[in-house]
C-alpha positions in Angstrom: -44.3 -6.3 44.7 -41.6 -8.8 46.9 -38.4 -8.1 46.8 -37.3 -10.8 44.6 -39.9 -9.5 42.1 -38.4 -6.1 41.9 -34.7 -8.2 41.8 -36.2 -10.6 39.0 -37.6 -7.6 37.0 -34.2 -5.2 37.2 -32.5 -8.9 35.8 -34.7 -9.0 32.9 -33.9 -5.4 31.5 -31.0 -5.7 31.9 -30.2 -8.3 30.3 -33.0 -7.0 27.9 -31.0 -4.0 26.7 -27.4 -5.5 26.6 -29.3 -7.4 24.4 -30.4 -5.2 21.8 -27.6 -2.7 21.9 -24.6 -6.0 20.8 -27.3 -7.2 18.4 -26.7 -4.3 16.9 -23.3 -4.2 16.5 -22.3 -6.3 14.7 -25.3 -5.7 11.2 -24.9 -1.9 9.4 -27.7 -1.8 6.8 -28.4 -5.5 7.6 -24.8 -6.5 6.6 -22.3 -8.3 8.9 -19.7 -5.6 9.6 -16.0 -6.2 10.8 -17.2 -6.6 14.0 -18.8 -10.4 12.3 -15.4 -10.4 11.0 -13.4 -10.2 14.1 -15.7 -12.9 16.2 -14.6 -15.4 13.2 -11.1 -15.6 14.1 -12.9 -16.3 17.7 -11.5 -20.6 18.2 -14.8 -21.8 19.7 -17.3 -20.9 17.3 -18.5 -23.5 15.0 -16.7 -23.7 11.6 -19.7 -23.1 10.0 -19.3 -19.5 11.2 -15.3 -19.6 9.5 -14.0 -17.0 7.7 -12.9 -18.5 4.9 -16.3 -20.4 4.9 -18.5 -16.6 4.8 -15.5 -15.7 1.6 -17.0 -18.5 -0.4 -20.4 -17.4 -0.6 -19.2 -13.3 -0.3 -20.9 -12.8 -4.3 -24.3 -13.7 -3.1 -24.6 -11.6 -0.1 -23.0 -9.1 -2.4 -26.2 -9.4 -4.7 -28.3 -9.7 -1.7 -27.0 -6.3 -0.2 -27.5 -5.0 -3.9 -31.6 -6.1 -3.7 -32.0 -4.0 -0.9 -29.9 -0.8 -0.8 -29.2 0.2 -4.5 -26.4 3.0 -4.3 -24.0 -0.7 -3.4 -24.1 -0.8 -7.6 -21.9 2.5 -7.2 -19.7 0.6 -4.2 -18.9 -3.1 -5.9 -16.1 -3.9 -8.0 -17.0 -5.6 -10.5 -14.8 -3.5 -12.8 -12.2 -4.7 -10.5 -12.5 -8.3 -10.3 -12.7 -9.1 -14.2 -9.8 -6.9 -14.7 -8.1 -9.7 -12.3 -10.1 -12.7 -14.3 -8.9 -11.1 -17.8 -5.6 -11.3 -16.0 -6.2 -14.9 -14.4 -5.4 -13.5 -11.4 -7.9 -14.9 -9.4 -6.0 -18.0 -9.3 -3.1 -16.6 -7.2 -5.2 -15.7 -5.3 -5.6 -17.5 -2.5 -8.5 -17.7 0.4 -5.6 -16.9 2.6 -4.0 -14.1 1.3 -8.1 -12.8 0.7 -8.6 -13.3 5.0 -4.8 -11.7 5.5 -6.8 -8.6 3.2 -9.5 -8.4 5.2 -8.2 -9.0 8.5 -5.5 -5.8 7.7 -8.6 -3.6 5.9 -10.0 -3.8 10.1 -7.4 -3.5 12.2 -8.7 -0.2 11.5 -11.0 0.0 13.6 -13.0 2.3 11.5 -13.6 0.6 9.2 -16.2 -2.0 12.0 -18.7 -0.3 11.1 -18.3 -1.7 7.0 -20.5 -4.4 5.2 -17.8 -7.3 5.3 -18.7 -7.6 1.5 -16.7 -4.0 0.7 -13.7 -4.8 3.0 -13.9 -7.8 0.3 -14.5 -5.5 -2.9 -11.4 -3.2 -1.3 -9.3 -6.6 -1.3 -10.0 -6.5 -5.0 -9.3 -4.1 -5.8 -5.9 -3.7 -3.8 -5.7 -6.4 -6.4 -6.0 -5.0 -8.8 -3.5 -3.0 -8.8 -5.5 0.4 -7.7 -4.0 3.1 -6.8 -2.9 4.3 -3.1 -5.9 7.8 -4.0 -9.0 5.8 -5.2 -8.9 3.5 -2.2 -8.4 6.4 0.6 -10.8 7.3 -2.0 -12.8 4.7 -2.0 -12.8 3.8 1.3 -13.9 7.0 2.4 -16.9 6.5 0.3 -17.7 3.1 2.3 -17.5 5.0 5.7 -20.0 7.7 4.2 -22.4 4.9 3.1 -22.2 3.0 6.7 -22.3 5.8 8.9 -25.8 7.1 6.7 
């Protein structure tokens, strides 16, 4: 083998290794996580990758995740969301409020492995007035789910 062939093989191996390692970090159990959310703040990305567009489809993403992971239903925020609806509060919660809440959630680096749909649910629970203790317990359940 020539030196050029060896260098080419080394370069291809490095690119393959980098691609494989980078690929897993943005997904947890097939769902986009905090690493993906943070990358959406990159001003060089297309508008289609923005946080508000992502949140517009969040309920569909949650439904799809439920189909692949039965445990997801126990981690949902359906009750809190319905309580907010009864109180008429969703109209008071803006897209900016939700984005800021999820940004705050992911400011804790250990939460980055948690899928965005659950950061959304954490925010819904927070807006619904769930106690700090219950939110902490919910966060621990999310971390356990994400790390298993």
